[in-house]
N, C-alpha and C positions, 0 to 999 in steps of 0.2 A: 893811540895817537901820541905823537912826540912833540915836545916843546910847549906844553900847556902850563899855565900858572894860575894860581888862585882858584883852584877847582875844589869842589867839596863832594864828599861821598853822597850819592843819591841825587846829585844835581841833574836836572833835566837838560837835554840838548835837542837841538833841531839839526838833523842831518840833511844838508842841501845837496840834491843830486844835480848832475849836469843838465838834465832836461827840464829843470825848474820844479820838479816834484820835491817833496820833503818827507822825512820819516822822523818819528819821535824816538828818542833814546834816553838812556840814563847812565851816569857814571857809576860803575860798580867796583872800580879799583883805581887808585892813583898813587903816584909818587911825586917827587919834586921835578921830574922830567916827563913822565908819561901819564896817560889816562886811558883806561879801558872803558869803552862805551858799549853797552848792550842795546842793540836795536830792538825796540818793542813792537815793531810792525814788520811787514814783509821786507826781507833783506835780499831776496834773490836779485841778482843782476847789479848790485851796487859795486861800482868800480872805485876803489879807494883812492886811485891816482887822481881822479877828477871830482872828488866829493869834498865838500867843506862842512864844517861843524860849527854851529853857533851855540854857545853855552848860555842857558837861560838865567843862571844866577839864583834859581829857586829849586826847591825839592819838589818831588812829585806830590800832587794833591788829588784827592778823590772826592767827587760830589757824594754827599750822604743824604739818603732819604729812604723811607720805607719802600719806595718804588724800586729799589735795588733787589728786593726779595724775588727770587724766581727768575731773575734775568741772567743773560750770558754776556760776558765782556771779553775783549782781547787783552793782551798783556799791557796795553796802553790805557785801558779803561774805557774804550769805545764799545758801544753795544754791537753785538754780532748776532742778535736774535731777530733782527728786522723791525724792532720797535724803536720809537724815537729816543733821543738822549734823555737822561734822567734830569729832572728839574730839581736841583739840590735844595735841601732845607738848610744845609751848612756844608762847608768844605773842611776836610781834614788832611793834614800832611801825612803822607804814607812814610812810615819810618820802620825799619827792621826791628828795632828794640821793642817797640810797642807790640808788633805782631808776635815776636818771640815770647814776650811776657804773657800775652793772652794764651798762646799755645801751652805754656807751662801751667798756667792756671787751669785750663781745661784738662790738661793731662793729669794734674793733681786731683781734680774732681773725679776723673774716671777711676782713679785708684782708691778713692775713699771706701767704697763698699768692700773691696778686697782687703784693705787694711783693717776694717772693722771685723771681718771674719777672722783674721789672724789674731787680733787682740782679745776676742771673746772666747773663753774656754768652752762655753756651751755650744758654740758653732763649730768647734774643732772636734767634738765628740768626746771631750774630757768631762768627767763627772765632778 
């Protein structure tokens, strides 16, 4: 998109189609003149010449509850398993840094047994 101002990374958008339908999207890159929006739902048939975008001014949020366990969702967080929407116990902003931090924490935990084997002479076969 061209000519956008005051956009933030991860900001949610509503893509308004000519037939009145809408799709959810998210800003994944921006500069002082452009914004790149990732469509989080079906994007087939979207004609960019006649489509408008409304910026929400908020980041993506996800409803959190134990009811999420075992469920399947699309990229926008809507259930795709035929079950009803999750009734949230709380809402959490979806942010890349938090996800990356959790990944690194989990990755570090996965390496702990291996590192323990390296540090322990008895486990390396040394006497």
